[in-house]
N, C-alpha and C positions, 0 to 999 in steps of 0.2 A: 384601470386603476393601477397606480404604481405599487409594485409588490413590496418595495422597501418601506412604504408607509401603511401597509395593510395591518390593522390592529385587531381584526376579529378573533384571531387565534394567536397564541404564543406558547413557547416552550419554557417550562420552569424546572429547575433542578431540585429534586427532593431526595430523601433517604428511605430505603425499605430493607429491613433485615441487614443493615450495615452495608448495603449496596447503593451506589449512586443511581438514581432513577430520574430520567428526563420525562416529564409529564406534559401532555398537550392540554392546554387550558383555553377556555373561552374568554371573551373580553371581560366577563363578570368574575373571572377567577375560578369558575367551576371546571372540574376536569371533564374531558370528553371521554365518557365511560368506555365506549367500544375501542377507542384508540389506546386508552390506558391498559385494557386487557391485552391488546395485541403487543404493546411495548413490553409488558411484563413477560411475555413469552420469550423475548430476546434474552432476558436474564436466565430463564430456564434452559435456553439453548447454549449457555456458556459463552456468549459473545462478549468481547472486551468492552469496558466502559466507553472507550473512544468510538467503537462501532455502534454501540447503542445510542450514543449522542448523535452520530451522523444520521442514523435511521429516524430518530425523533424529529430532526429538522427536515428530513425528506418527507416525512408524514405531514409536518407543518405546511410545507409547500403544497402538498396535495389538498389539504383542507382549505387553504386559502384560495386555491383554484376552484374547488367545488363550491365554496361560498359565493364566488363571483358568478360561476356558471349555474348556480341554483340547482346543484345536483347533490344526491346523497350517496354514500359509499355503496349501499346495497342496490342502487339503481344503475350502477356503471356497467356499460357494455363496451365492446371493442371500439366502437366509433368514438367513445369518450377518451380512449387512450391517445388517439390522434389529436384530439382537441387539447389534451394535456401537454403533448409535445409542442403544439403551437403556443401555448401559454408560456412554457419554459423558455421558448426561443425569443420571446419578446424582450426588448431592452430593459434592463441589462441581461443578456442571455447567459445561461449557464453552459458549462462544457458538455460535449456529447456524452462523455463517460458518466457525468452526473445525471444527465437526462435518462440514460439507460438504467442506471441504478434506481432512480426514482420510479421509473416505469415498472421494473421488476418488483419493487417493494409495494407499489400500489396494487399490482395484480395479486401478490401474496396476501395483502390486507383484505381485499375483497373476497378472496378464497377463504380466509380465516373467518369472515363474517357469514358467508353464504354457502360455502362448500364448493363453489365453482369460480374459477378465475375468469375475468373477461378476456375474450379473444377477438382478434381482428378478422373480420369476414373478408371474403375474396374481393369485394368491391373496391377496396382501397389498397390491394396488394400491388397495384401498378405504380404507386407513388414512388418516384425515383429516390426519394430521401430515406426510404425505409428499407430495412433488411429483415427477412424473416428466418427464424431458426429452423432447425431440421424437422423432419416429419414427426419426431417424438415430442416436439414442443411447438407444433403448428399453431399459429395465431399469436405467439409471443413476439411482440414487435419491439424493435430497437432501431435507432438511427445509426448511420455509419460513423465510426470513430476513426480519426486520422491515425495512421501507424506512426508511433513515436519510437525512435531509437534513443535509448538513454545515453546521455553524455556523461561519462565518468570523469572524475578528477584526473589530471595528469599527475605522474609520479612526483614531479617537482612541487606541485601544489600540495600534495599529501605531506611531503617532507617539510615544507614551509609551515603548514598549519601545525603539524605534530611538534615541531621544534618550539613553537610558542606555548605549548602546554607546560604548566609548571608543577602539576601534581601527578603522582602515580595513579590516582583514581581516574583523572581525566584521560591520561594516556592509555590506561587499561580499557576504558570505554571505547575510545577511538579505535584501538587495535582490535577489539571484538567485532566492530563493524567492518573494518578494512581487511582484516586477516581471517575472520571467521564468518563474515557475511551476515551478521545479525542485524535485525531491525532495532530501532531505538527502543520500542516497547519491550522487545525480548531482552535487551540489555538491562533495562530497569527492573524487569521481572525476575532476573537471575537471582537465585538464592545460593547460600553457602552449600546446601545439599546437592545442588546441580553440578558442582565442580568435583571431579574425581580427585580424591586426596593425593593420589600419585602424580597429578598434573597431566594425565594423559588424554583426558576427554572432558567434555561438558555436555550436559543435557539442556536442550533449548525447548522452551514452551512457546510454540508459534501460534499463528492465526488459527482460529477454530479449535484451540487447545490441542493442536497436533504437536506431538513431541518428535524431536530428531536428536541424534547424537553426533557431535562433530569432534574430530581429533583436535587436541589443543596444541597450537604452535608453541615452540619453546619460548619465543619472545613474549607471547601473550601470557604464558604460565608464569614466567619470571616477573613480569610487570604486575600481575595480580598478586603474586607472593609479596613483592615489595610494598604494594598498597596495603595489604593486610597487616604486615609487620610494622610499617612506619607511620601510616596515616589513619587507618580506619579507627574511629572512636569505639570505645567499649559500649556495647549496646545489646539489648535483647533481640533486636530485629535480625531476621535471617536474610534480609536483602543484602546482596553483595555491596551495592553502591549506596553510600550513606552521605548525608549532609555533613561537611567537615567543620563548619563554624557557624556562628550566629545563633539565634534563638531556637532554630530547628536542628541544631547539632545532634547527631545520633539518630535522626529520623531518616526513613528511606528517601532517596532523591526522587523528586517528582519530574514529570515531563516538562513542566514549566521551568524547573531548575536546570534541566538538561539543555533546553532551548536557550536559556540565558548564558550558559557556559559557551555554547557555540556562537551565539551572537557576539559575546565579548571577544572571543579569540578570532572571529572573522574580522572584526575591526582592527585588532592589534596586528594580525598576520598579513592582512591585505588580501587574503584568499576569500573573495566575496562569495564564491559559489559553494563553499564548504558548508555542508549540513549533514546530519546523520545519514539520510538516505543516499547522498552522493558517495559516502564512503562505502556503503553497501553496494552501490552501483559499481564502484571501482573494484570491489572484490569480484563481482561477476565478470567484469571485463578482463581482469587479470587471470582468472581461472580459464576463461575462453582462450585467451592469448597463450596459455600454457597447455592448450589442447585437452582440457578436461571434457569428456563427453557430455553432451547436452542433458541426457537423462540423469547422470551423476550430479551435474551442477544443479539441476532442478531439486534434487534431494538435499543437497548442501544448503540451498537457499530457502527450503521449506515451501516450494511452489507445488500446488496441486497439479498443475499442467505445465508441460514443457513449453507451451505457447507463451506463457508468461515469461519464462526464462529467455526466450528468443529476443526480448526487448534489450537484453544485456549484451547481445552479440553484435559488436560493431567491428567490421573489417576495415582497418586503416588502409590508405592508398598504397603504402609501401608493401604491406602484406599482400594486398590484392595483386599487385604487379608481380611479386615473387611467385605466387601460386600460378598466375597466368603464364609466366615464362616457363615454369616447370612443366605445365601441361603442354605448351608448345613443343618443348624438347621431346616429350613422349610421342607426340604426333609426328614429329620429324623422323624419329627412329622407325616409325611405321611407314615411312615414305610419303607422308602427307605434309602439306603446308611448308614446302620449301620456298626458296625465294621466287621461283617460277613454278607454281604448283600445276598449272595447266599449260598444255602446248600452245604456242602462239599460232594465231590464224595466218594462213598464207593466201 
């Protein structure tokens, strides 16, 4: 059955205690009670609305597969995880990272219902497409993900896009991504209370509600100050970034509003690759180029693991050659790797 036309289940957006809630519904509109209880725990864990929405659609994919396979969540065993992978790899296939996220969520969901997560037995551990976690998480299956090196924006592209921005608000947002390494959601969640009045630092609320403090670059501080003095409408909202005109003037800027700003200026500037995350990537690449230690950069970017930060490390060919030549010079001073390092055969 084509996944795109599968209508047995659907996700609907609702409200609960002033929180957006994505609910899994059956074809008759009735909620799936066990899924609803599980999705509610995501609110209690403090996950962002965007993450809760992603998990709701991941659970939707699992229920559509179970409907076709005539399986119930409480019945699932390790063998079913492999069948779920096969289902997700059918055209149109989803990415390996999405498959792994859905596998983890399905295991957590079954554990939520039964107290035990399904694990993969030894019989299928020879499957070359699968990779198994360490001893502490034996039986947690995931497929191999291709290693991706993040491609940052070139300096000329950053300047071209930045020149096209006409408001201090938009310039401040881009600078926070490019010079402070902030995510788009972190920029939008920034409040007036998060900025040090002296302009020396700012507090950032990151993923998983983890906080970090970053020094505030002079250019960023002055741009924020100009935005506050010249453009920011009078409002009771504590959000730093506010809608400047139209019927929503004075309301906090939304993610859709931020995307529209970038879409408009991509068209005007011609920098088609410019998006919020690319500017954050460029921050990581610039800090690496300036020899910021990896562990320090991980803290700057709010990464839980330095492995995530490694995706931002891209060694350009010129830099690679320079380091290689420097290493050769050291070896030569030690009497190694001269023009004729080994005696000729006679």
